[in-house]
N, C-alpha and C positions, 0 to 999 in steps of 0.2 A: 504492500500499500504505499503510496506515495504520501509526502507531507499533507499535500494540499487535500488530499482525501480525506488523511487523519482528521486534519481541521474542520473538513466538511462534516465527517462523521460527528465529531467532538461535538461541534455547534448543535448539530441537528438533535443529539440525543439531552443535552442540555434544554432546548426550545421543548423538545418532547415531555421533558420532565417537568419543566415549568408551567407547561399547557395543561399537564394533568393536576399539578398544586392548586394553581392561580385560578383557572378556569374548569375544573371536572372534565377537562377533554379526554376522551378516551382514546390513548395513542399505544397501546399496549401490545397488538398488534402489528402497530408498525417498529415499535423497539425489537418485537421479537423477530421480523425480518431483517433489521439492520445487524442484529447478532450471529443472523444466520447468514447473511449474502452479502452485508455490507451496506452501508448507506446509500453511495452512490449507486450501486446497481437497484436495491429496494427504488429509490428514487426513479430511475430509468422505465422501470416495470410500471410504477404507477400511471406515469406519465403516458409511456406507450398504452396502455389500456384506457385511456383520456378518463381517468379518474379523477378524485382530491385523496388527498392524505387521511386517514385516520385524525378523527379530532376537529378537523375543517369546519364543518358547521358549528360545533359548540364554538370554537372560536370566534368564526364570524358573529355569532350572537354574543358573543364577550367584549369583541370590539378589538381580539387582539390576533389578527394575523399577522401580525409581525411573527407570531411563535409556529406559524405553521411552516411544513416539510415545503411550500410553494415559496414562501416569503424568503427562506433559505438559498434554494434553487436561483431564483432571481437575484439574489445576493453578488454584486460585480465579483466579489472576491474569490467565487467559484466559478465565474463564467465558463474557464479553460474545462471543465469537468462537462461541461454540458454541451449538445450540439445547440444550435441557434433556434429550433425547432422547441426544441424541450423548454429551453429558456421561454422564448413565447408563449407557449401553453401556458406557462407557470403565471407569467404575468398579465395572459388574457384572464385568467381564474381569478386572481387577483382584485384584476381590473372591475371584472363583472361582479364582485363582492364589495365593491367600494374603500378599497384598502388605499389606493393611490388618490381618492377626491379628496380635496382640498374644504 
């Protein structure tokens, strides 16, 4: 695992745990898949299926989409890990949910 992949995984796990603690979002399955397959592969598979990550709806209701997998994928720090279409998918999902509205 590269340094950037490790950083992505660390950040995503931290966000999942915070989402559970602060918003009651259920991220157990996402965390299990990260443990089993790694964060990048897990994120890519969720995106490939055109799904949203576990807990996304709860985070949307709580106004905390910053804790979602999609927000982490869209973070420019991790751009080299994902194809443009994968980042764009996350960006679109976040936009549709009002994450970038001012």
